[in-house]
TORKOL-4160 file (C-alpha; in steps of 0.2 Angstrom, whole numbers, padded with zeros to 4 digits, m for minus):
307
<pt num="1" X="0093" Y="m0180" Z="0019"/>
<pt num="2" X="0083" Y="m0174" Z="0033"/>
<pt num="3" X="0068" Y="m0181" Z="0024"/>
<pt num="4" X="0075" Y="m0199" Z="0022"/>
<pt num="5" X="0086" Y="m0200" Z="0037"/>
<pt num="6" X="0087" Y="m0196" Z="0055"/>
<pt num="7" X="0102" Y="m0185" Z="0053"/>
<pt num="8" X="0114" Y="m0172" Z="0063"/>
<pt num="9" X="0119" Y="m0159" Z="0050"/>
<pt num="10" X="0135" Y="m0147" Z="0052"/>
<pt num="11" X="0127" Y="m0131" Z="0045"/>
<pt num="12" X="0140" Y="m0118" Z="0049"/>
<pt num="13" X="0153" Y="m0124" Z="0036"/>
<pt num="14" X="0166" Y="m0124" Z="0048"/>
<pt num="15" X="0176" Y="m0141" Z="0049"/>
<pt num="16" X="0173" Y="m0152" Z="0063"/>
<pt num="17" X="0188" Y="m0156" Z="0076"/>
<pt num="18" X="0195" Y="m0173" Z="0077"/>
<pt num="19" X="0186" Y="m0174" Z="0094"/>
<pt num="20" X="0169" Y="m0170" Z="0085"/>
<pt num="21" X="0171" Y="m0181" Z="0071"/>
<pt num="22" X="0176" Y="m0196" Z="0083"/>
<pt num="23" X="0161" Y="m0193" Z="0093"/>
<pt num="24" X="0150" Y="m0192" Z="0078"/>
<pt num="25" X="0158" Y="m0208" Z="0071"/>
<pt num="26" X="0153" Y="m0216" Z="0088"/>
<pt num="27" X="0134" Y="m0213" Z="0087"/>
<pt num="28" X="0130" Y="m0215" Z="0069"/>
<pt num="29" X="0129" Y="m0228" Z="0056"/>
<pt num="30" X="0134" Y="m0217" Z="0041"/>
<pt num="31" X="0146" Y="m0203" Z="0041"/>
<pt num="32" X="0147" Y="m0190" Z="0027"/>
<pt num="33" X="0164" Y="m0182" Z="0028"/>
<pt num="34" X="0172" Y="m0168" Z="0016"/>
<pt num="35" X="0190" Y="m0166" Z="0010"/>
<pt num="36" X="0193" Y="m0155" Z="0026"/>
<pt num="37" X="0187" Y="m0169" Z="0037"/>
<pt num="38" X="0203" Y="m0180" Z="0042"/>
<pt num="39" X="0195" Y="m0199" Z="0044"/>
<pt num="40" X="0209" Y="m0206" Z="0053"/>
<pt num="41" X="0212" Y="m0222" Z="0063"/>
<pt num="42" X="0205" Y="m0214" Z="0080"/>
<pt num="43" X="0189" Y="m0208" Z="0071"/>
<pt num="44" X="0186" Y="m0225" Z="0062"/>
<pt num="45" X="0189" Y="m0234" Z="0077"/>
<pt num="46" X="0178" Y="m0223" Z="0087"/>
<pt num="47" X="0164" Y="m0229" Z="0077"/>
<pt num="48" X="0168" Y="m0247" Z="0079"/>
<pt num="49" X="0151" Y="m0258" Z="0081"/>
<pt num="50" X="0141" Y="m0244" Z="0075"/>
<pt num="51" X="0148" Y="m0235" Z="0060"/>
<pt num="52" X="0145" Y="m0244" Z="0043"/>
<pt num="53" X="0147" Y="m0232" Z="0029"/>
<pt num="54" X="0158" Y="m0217" Z="0025"/>
<pt num="55" X="0149" Y="m0208" Z="0011"/>
<pt num="56" X="0162" Y="m0196" Z="0005"/>
<pt num="57" X="0155" Y="m0179" Z="m0001"/>
<pt num="58" X="0169" Y="m0178" Z="m0015"/>
<pt num="59" X="0180" Y="m0189" Z="m0026"/>
<pt num="60" X="0197" Y="m0189" Z="m0018"/>
<pt num="61" X="0198" Y="m0200" Z="m0003"/>
<pt num="62" X="0216" Y="m0196" Z="0003"/>
<pt num="63" X="0209" Y="m0189" Z="0019"/>
<pt num="64" X="0201" Y="m0206" Z="0023"/>
<pt num="65" X="0212" Y="m0220" Z="0032"/>
<pt num="66" X="0206" Y="m0233" Z="0020"/>
<pt num="67" X="0217" Y="m0247" Z="0029"/>
<pt num="68" X="0207" Y="m0243" Z="0046"/>
<pt num="69" X="0191" Y="m0244" Z="0037"/>
<pt num="70" X="0195" Y="m0260" Z="0030"/>
<pt num="71" X="0200" Y="m0267" Z="0046"/>
<pt num="72" X="0184" Y="m0260" Z="0055"/>
<pt num="73" X="0174" Y="m0266" Z="0039"/>
<pt num="74" X="0167" Y="m0248" Z="0036"/>
<pt num="75" X="0162" Y="m0246" Z="0017"/>
<pt num="76" X="0167" Y="m0231" Z="0008"/>
<pt num="77" X="0159" Y="m0223" Z="m0006"/>
<pt num="78" X="0163" Y="m0205" Z="m0015"/>
<pt num="79" X="0155" Y="m0195" Z="m0029"/>
<pt num="80" X="0165" Y="m0197" Z="m0045"/>
<pt num="81" X="0160" Y="m0189" Z="m0062"/>
<pt num="82" X="0150" Y="m0175" Z="m0057"/>
<pt num="83" X="0165" Y="m0163" Z="m0054"/>
<pt num="84" X="0174" Y="m0167" Z="m0070"/>
<pt num="85" X="0169" Y="m0153" Z="m0082"/>
<pt num="86" X="0170" Y="m0140" Z="m0066"/>
<pt num="87" X="0187" Y="m0145" Z="m0063"/>
<pt num="88" X="0192" Y="m0145" Z="m0080"/>
<pt num="89" X="0185" Y="m0129" Z="m0084"/>
<pt num="90" X="0196" Y="m0121" Z="m0070"/>
<pt num="91" X="0212" Y="m0130" Z="m0075"/>
<pt num="92" X="0210" Y="m0123" Z="m0093"/>
<pt num="93" X="0207" Y="m0106" Z="m0085"/>
<pt num="94" X="0224" Y="m0107" Z="m0076"/>
<pt num="95" X="0232" Y="m0113" Z="m0091"/>
<pt num="96" X="0226" Y="m0097" Z="m0099"/>
<pt num="97" X="0228" Y="m0085" Z="m0085"/>
<pt num="98" X="0245" Y="m0089" Z="m0080"/>
<pt num="99" X="0255" Y="m0086" Z="m0096"/>
<pt num="100" X="0244" Y="m0071" Z="m0101"/>
<pt num="101" X="0245" Y="m0063" Z="m0084"/>
<pt num="102" X="0228" Y="m0060" Z="m0081"/>
<pt num="103" X="0227" Y="m0059" Z="m0062"/>
<pt num="104" X="0242" Y="m0047" Z="m0062"/>
<pt num="105" X="0233" Y="m0037" Z="m0074"/>
<pt num="106" X="0216" Y="m0037" Z="m0065"/>
<pt num="107" X="0226" Y="m0032" Z="m0049"/>
<pt num="108" X="0233" Y="m0017" Z="m0058"/>
<pt num="109" X="0217" Y="m0010" Z="m0063"/>
<pt num="110" X="0209" Y="m0012" Z="m0046"/>
<pt num="111" X="0224" Y="m0004" Z="m0038"/>
<pt num="112" X="0222" Y="0011" Z="m0050"/>
<pt num="113" X="0239" Y="0009" Z="m0058"/>
<pt num="114" X="0235" Y="0005" Z="m0076"/>
<pt num="115" X="0240" Y="0020" Z="m0086"/>
<pt num="116" X="0233" Y="0015" Z="m0102"/>
<pt num="117" X="0237" Y="0003" Z="m0117"/>
<pt num="118" X="0256" Y="0002" Z="m0122"/>
<pt num="119" X="0264" Y="m0007" Z="m0135"/>
<pt num="120" X="0275" Y="m0017" Z="m0122"/>
<pt num="121" X="0262" Y="m0016" Z="m0107"/>
<pt num="122" X="0258" Y="m0033" Z="m0100"/>
<pt num="123" X="0266" Y="m0045" Z="m0112"/>
<pt num="124" X="0263" Y="m0062" Z="m0110"/>
<pt num="125" X="0264" Y="m0078" Z="m0119"/>
<pt num="126" X="0251" Y="m0087" Z="m0131"/>
<pt num="127" X="0246" Y="m0105" Z="m0128"/>
<pt num="128" X="0242" Y="m0110" Z="m0146"/>
<pt num="129" X="0255" Y="m0121" Z="m0153"/>
<pt num="130" X="0262" Y="m0126" Z="m0136"/>
<pt num="131" X="0263" Y="m0143" Z="m0128"/>
<pt num="132" X="0252" Y="m0148" Z="m0114"/>
<pt num="133" X="0258" Y="m0163" Z="m0103"/>
<pt num="134" X="0245" Y="m0171" Z="m0093"/>
<pt num="135" X="0249" Y="m0181" Z="m0078"/>
<pt num="136" X="0235" Y="m0193" Z="m0075"/>
<pt num="137" X="0223" Y="m0197" Z="m0089"/>
<pt num="138" X="0206" Y="m0201" Z="m0079"/>
<pt num="139" X="0189" Y="m0192" Z="m0082"/>
<pt num="140" X="0197" Y="m0175" Z="m0078"/>
<pt num="141" X="0212" Y="m0178" Z="m0088"/>
<pt num="142" X="0203" Y="m0182" Z="m0104"/>
<pt num="143" X="0191" Y="m0168" Z="m0101"/>
<pt num="144" X="0206" Y="m0156" Z="m0100"/>
<pt num="145" X="0214" Y="m0164" Z="m0115"/>
<pt num="146" X="0197" Y="m0161" Z="m0125"/>
<pt num="147" X="0197" Y="m0142" Z="m0120"/>
<pt num="148" X="0216" Y="m0140" Z="m0124"/>
<pt num="149" X="0214" Y="m0146" Z="m0142"/>
<pt num="150" X="0201" Y="m0132" Z="m0144"/>
<pt num="151" X="0215" Y="m0119" Z="m0140"/>
<pt num="152" X="0227" Y="m0126" Z="m0151"/>
<pt num="153" X="0238" Y="m0135" Z="m0137"/>
<pt num="154" X="0245" Y="m0152" Z="m0143"/>
<pt num="155" X="0242" Y="m0166" Z="m0130"/>
<pt num="156" X="0254" Y="m0178" Z="m0122"/>
<pt num="157" X="0250" Y="m0187" Z="m0106"/>
<pt num="158" X="0258" Y="m0199" Z="m0094"/>
<pt num="159" X="0248" Y="m0211" Z="m0086"/>
<pt num="160" X="0250" Y="m0229" Z="m0076"/>
<pt num="161" X="0241" Y="m0237" Z="m0092"/>
<pt num="162" X="0241" Y="m0231" Z="m0110"/>
<pt num="163" X="0223" Y="m0225" Z="m0116"/>
<pt num="164" X="0215" Y="m0237" Z="m0129"/>
<pt num="165" X="0220" Y="m0233" Z="m0147"/>
<pt num="166" X="0204" Y="m0226" Z="m0152"/>
<pt num="167" X="0202" Y="m0215" Z="m0137"/>
<pt num="168" X="0220" Y="m0209" Z="m0138"/>
<pt num="169" X="0216" Y="m0205" Z="m0158"/>
<pt num="170" X="0200" Y="m0195" Z="m0152"/>
<pt num="171" X="0210" Y="m0185" Z="m0140"/>
<pt num="172" X="0225" Y="m0184" Z="m0152"/>
<pt num="173" X="0236" Y="m0187" Z="m0137"/>
<pt num="174" X="0253" Y="m0195" Z="m0136"/>
<pt num="175" X="0257" Y="m0205" Z="m0121"/>
<pt num="176" X="0274" Y="m0204" Z="m0112"/>
<pt num="177" X="0278" Y="m0221" Z="m0103"/>
<pt num="178" X="0292" Y="m0210" Z="m0095"/>
<pt num="179" X="0286" Y="m0195" Z="m0084"/>
<pt num="180" X="0304" Y="m0187" Z="m0084"/>
<pt num="181" X="0305" Y="m0188" Z="m0103"/>
<pt num="182" X="0288" Y="m0179" Z="m0105"/>
<pt num="183" X="0292" Y="m0166" Z="m0092"/>
<pt num="184" X="0307" Y="m0161" Z="m0101"/>
<pt num="185" X="0298" Y="m0158" Z="m0118"/>
<pt num="186" X="0282" Y="m0150" Z="m0113"/>
<pt num="187" X="0277" Y="m0131" Z="m0110"/>
<pt num="188" X="0263" Y="m0134" Z="m0098"/>
<pt num="189" X="0261" Y="m0148" Z="m0085"/>
<pt num="190" X="0243" Y="m0150" Z="m0077"/>
<pt num="191" X="0242" Y="m0163" Z="m0062"/>
<pt num="192" X="0225" Y="m0173" Z="m0063"/>
<pt num="193" X="0230" Y="m0188" Z="m0054"/>
<pt num="194" X="0224" Y="m0193" Z="m0036"/>
<pt num="195" X="0235" Y="m0191" Z="m0021"/>
<pt num="196" X="0242" Y="m0207" Z="m0015"/>
<pt num="197" X="0258" Y="m0212" Z="m0007"/>
<pt num="198" X="0265" Y="m0216" Z="m0024"/>
<pt num="199" X="0260" Y="m0198" Z="m0031"/>
<pt num="200" X="0266" Y="m0189" Z="m0014"/>
<pt num="201" X="0279" Y="m0175" Z="m0019"/>
<pt num="202" X="0277" Y="m0183" Z="m0037"/>
<pt num="203" X="0285" Y="m0166" Z="m0043"/>
<pt num="204" X="0300" Y="m0162" Z="m0033"/>
<pt num="205" X="0315" Y="m0153" Z="m0034"/>
<pt num="206" X="0323" Y="m0166" Z="m0046"/>
<pt num="207" X="0309" Y="m0165" Z="m0058"/>
<pt num="208" X="0307" Y="m0145" Z="m0058"/>
<pt num="209" X="0326" Y="m0146" Z="m0063"/>
<pt num="210" X="0320" Y="m0157" Z="m0078"/>
<pt num="211" X="0307" Y="m0144" Z="m0084"/>
<pt num="212" X="0310" Y="m0131" Z="m0098"/>
<pt num="213" X="0312" Y="m0113" Z="m0091"/>
<pt num="214" X="0297" Y="m0107" Z="m0101"/>
<pt num="215" X="0286" Y="m0121" Z="m0094"/>
<pt num="216" X="0271" Y="m0118" Z="m0082"/>
<pt num="217" X="0264" Y="m0130" Z="m0070"/>
<pt num="218" X="0245" Y="m0132" Z="m0066"/>
<pt num="219" X="0239" Y="m0140" Z="m0050"/>
<pt num="220" X="0219" Y="m0142" Z="m0046"/>
<pt num="221" X="0221" Y="m0159" Z="m0040"/>
<pt num="222" X="0230" Y="m0161" Z="m0023"/>
<pt num="223" X="0242" Y="m0149" Z="m0015"/>
<pt num="224" X="0253" Y="m0163" Z="m0008"/>
<pt num="225" X="0258" Y="m0169" Z="m0026"/>
<pt num="226" X="0270" Y="m0155" Z="m0027"/>
<pt num="227" X="0284" Y="m0151" Z="m0015"/>
<pt num="228" X="0278" Y="m0134" Z="m0012"/>
<pt num="229" X="0295" Y="m0128" Z="m0006"/>
<pt num="230" X="0304" Y="m0136" Z="m0021"/>
<pt num="231" X="0291" Y="m0126" Z="m0032"/>
<pt num="232" X="0295" Y="m0109" Z="m0024"/>
<pt num="233" X="0313" Y="m0112" Z="m0026"/>
<pt num="234" X="0311" Y="m0117" Z="m0044"/>
<pt num="235" X="0301" Y="m0102" Z="m0047"/>
<pt num="236" X="0314" Y="m0090" Z="m0038"/>
<pt num="237" X="0328" Y="m0098" Z="m0048"/>
<pt num="238" X="0319" Y="m0096" Z="m0065"/>
<pt num="239" X="0319" Y="m0114" Z="m0067"/>
<pt num="240" X="0301" Y="m0113" Z="m0073"/>
<pt num="241" X="0291" Y="m0098" Z="m0079"/>
<pt num="242" X="0275" Y="m0099" Z="m0068"/>
<pt num="243" X="0262" Y="m0109" Z="m0058"/>
<pt num="244" X="0244" Y="m0110" Z="m0057"/>
<pt num="245" X="0238" Y="m0117" Z="m0040"/>
<pt num="246" X="0220" Y="m0120" Z="m0034"/>
<pt num="247" X="0227" Y="m0132" Z="m0020"/>
<pt num="248" X="0242" Y="m0132" Z="m0008"/>
<pt num="249" X="0251" Y="m0144" Z="0002"/>
<pt num="250" X="0245" Y="m0139" Z="0019"/>
<pt num="251" X="0229" Y="m0130" Z="0017"/>
<pt num="252" X="0224" Y="m0117" Z="0020"/>
<pt num="253" X="0242" Y="m0112" Z="0024"/>
<pt num="254" X="0254" Y="m0110" Z="0010"/>
<pt num="255" X="0271" Y="m0106" Z="0007"/>
<pt num="256" X="0272" Y="m0087" Z="0010"/>
<pt num="257" X="0284" Y="m0085" Z="m0004"/>
<pt num="258" X="0271" Y="m0089" Z="m0016"/>
<pt num="259" X="0262" Y="m0072" Z="m0012"/>
<pt num="260" X="0276" Y="m0062" Z="m0019"/>
<pt num="261" X="0282" Y="m0072" Z="m0034"/>
<pt num="262" X="0278" Y="m0066" Z="m0051"/>
<pt num="263" X="0270" Y="m0078" Z="m0064"/>
<pt num="264" X="0259" Y="m0086" Z="m0050"/>
<pt num="265" X="0240" Y="m0087" Z="m0049"/>
<pt num="266" X="0233" Y="m0093" Z="m0032"/>
<pt num="267" X="0215" Y="m0099" Z="m0030"/>
<pt num="268" X="0206" Y="m0105" Z="m0015"/>
<pt num="269" X="0203" Y="m0123" Z="m0019"/>
<pt num="270" X="0188" Y="m0119" Z="m0030"/>
<pt num="271" X="0190" Y="m0131" Z="m0044"/>
<pt num="272" X="0173" Y="m0139" Z="m0040"/>
<pt num="273" X="0164" Y="m0124" Z="m0034"/>
<pt num="274" X="0148" Y="m0123" Z="m0044"/>
<pt num="275" X="0131" Y="m0123" Z="m0038"/>
<pt num="276" X="0128" Y="m0137" Z="m0051"/>
<pt num="277" X="0143" Y="m0148" Z="m0045"/>
<pt num="278" X="0139" Y="m0146" Z="m0026"/>
<pt num="279" X="0121" Y="m0151" Z="m0029"/>
<pt num="280" X="0126" Y="m0166" Z="m0040"/>
<pt num="281" X="0138" Y="m0171" Z="m0027"/>
<pt num="282" X="0125" Y="m0171" Z="m0013"/>
<pt num="283" X="0113" Y="m0181" Z="m0024"/>
<pt num="284" X="0127" Y="m0194" Z="m0027"/>
<pt num="285" X="0130" Y="m0195" Z="m0008"/>
<pt num="286" X="0111" Y="m0198" Z="m0005"/>
<pt num="287" X="0110" Y="m0211" Z="m0019"/>
<pt num="288" X="0124" Y="m0221" Z="m0011"/>
<pt num="289" X="0116" Y="m0220" Z="0006"/>
<pt num="290" X="0100" Y="m0225" Z="0000"/>
<pt num="291" X="0106" Y="m0240" Z="m0010"/>
<pt num="292" X="0116" Y="m0246" Z="0006"/>
<pt num="293" X="0101" Y="m0244" Z="0018"/>
<pt num="294" X="0091" Y="m0254" Z="0006"/>
<pt num="295" X="0104" Y="m0268" Z="0008"/>
<pt num="296" X="0112" Y="m0267" Z="m0010"/>
<pt num="297" X="0129" Y="m0262" Z="m0016"/>
<pt num="298" X="0131" Y="m0243" Z="m0018"/>
<pt num="299" X="0135" Y="m0237" Z="m0035"/>
<pt num="300" X="0151" Y="m0228" Z="m0031"/>
<pt num="301" X="0161" Y="m0239" Z="m0019"/>
<pt num="302" X="0179" Y="m0236" Z="m0016"/>
<pt num="303" X="0181" Y="m0248" Z="m0002"/>
<pt num="304" X="0170" Y="m0263" Z="0003"/>
<pt num="305" X="0175" Y="m0280" Z="m0002"/>
<pt num="306" X="0162" Y="m0287" Z="0011"/>
<pt num="307" X="0147" Y="m0278" Z="0003"/>
């Protein structure tokens, strides 16, 4: 970026404060935020008259006030597609690790508590033959479905719109129009939808009550899609068997109960954390900015009716 533009870089990997973001917005044409940067109304308005493009480093844009951006005619781009395989791989890893108690076993070995193989030692559950329910069948959801079939899972999904018949057949996926009905029938639930006002706390206490006791929930999308307090209560009561979480409702804070509950694998929001993924994200950001500076419509526009 420094070779192409006059840039200021935040090189210490520490999120900027709201005041620093607002100050930066007021003196730049393009601001490149990440998921930890809350681009609220005040930040957008601080850039009024100068800021023209928010070139997001990431796919999700729920940390950006899109209404404020629209009002100030600030275009928004993101980086879709490049993180699909990385995130789907991590989802599949969680689907495998939670029922097989991999994290628990690894901790046992490191703590010196393992006394050797035993017939009933570290028993878990196989995933072959189980039902996987995917909520959100976009790029990542479809990539998860492809991987799940290879492990012998039958694929079910809930999406705003049903997939075309040929794609549904290719994935051997069954569509459920009613989310509640699907939740009551599957063994694994994975969240692969964006965080929006409609999906905030999509999985709440009522819906945990619909799930089977042997069900596991996986979330590598956005923490706010699950009511974290309700999740802890469902785990404490044995309403569900376990959870694999890469994201949390109030990152980096999380409900302390999750640390001690059995059947839970916790990861530090690393679904897209590959060298290849980060490089591809950066290249998309640069491509969007270059096309915009050349006076053309960027390839990954999220918001900009006027461009």
